[in-house]
N, C-alpha and C positions, 0 to 999 in steps of 0.2 A: 422268652418271649418264644412263641411257635409259628413254625414258617409252614406253608403247605405249597407242595408241589403239584400243581394238578396234573401234569402229565403223569408224574407217578402214583399220585392218590395216595400220598403217604404223608404224614404229621410229624416234623421233627421237632423235639423239644430241646433245646440249648440256652446256655448262659453265658454273657460276655461280660468279663470283667476288664478295666483300664483303670489306669493311674494319672491322676491329673494333677499337676503341681499349680493348682491355683485354690484359693479360699471356697469352702464348701459354697458359701453364698452366691460366688460368681459362676461356678460352676451349674448350679441350680437354675441360674438366668440363662445360661447358653443352653441347656439341655431343653428348658420351656420352650425354644425358637426354634421351629423346625427347619429355619433358614441354616441354622448352623450344623445339621446332623452331618454334613462331608467332614466336618472336622474331626467325629469321632467314631464314625462308620467308613471305615478304608475301602474306597472304591465304589461309592456310592454314584451311580451316574442320574438316577431319578429316585424322588422322593414322593408318591401322591397319596394325600388321604382317601380313604374309601369312606369310612364311616366312624363317628364318634369323635370325641374331643383329644387332641394331642396330651398324651402323659397319665390320659384316664384308663382304667381297666375296661376292658372291651373293644376299644379303638382298632380300627383294622386300616391297614394301608398297603399299596402296592410299593416297592422298592427293587430296584433294577441297579445291580451293581457290576464290577468286572474285577474277576480275580487278580488278574495282573494285566497290564498293559499288553493290546495284541490281540488277549483272548476273547473269546465270544461272552456277551452279556449274559447275566442270568438273571430270573425274576421270581420273588417269589412274593405272596400274599402274607403279611405277619399279623399278629393279634397279640395285644398287651394283656397277658394273662395275670400280672402281678407288678406293683408298683410300691417300692418301699421308698421311705424318708427316713431321715435321721441318721445316725453313725451306726452302721452295720457290718462292722470290722469283726471278721473272725479270729 
């Protein structure tokens, strides 16, 4: 994923990994439904689609999150630049 902070004018590339103790099929169902994003994106306050189709490369959305309770909210525009399917264990 890449985030773009308009106030700084920079793009940041990062990867997030998380282990989920559920069958792969169930995880795929949960990830396919944007309503479940707060379950795996900690601190999400708002997830607003901007363009594209959820889960497809090129999709953009606005995400607002709080790093910790009581701290100011942060916002970023995210673009999905890669989507892998299957078993990608390293």
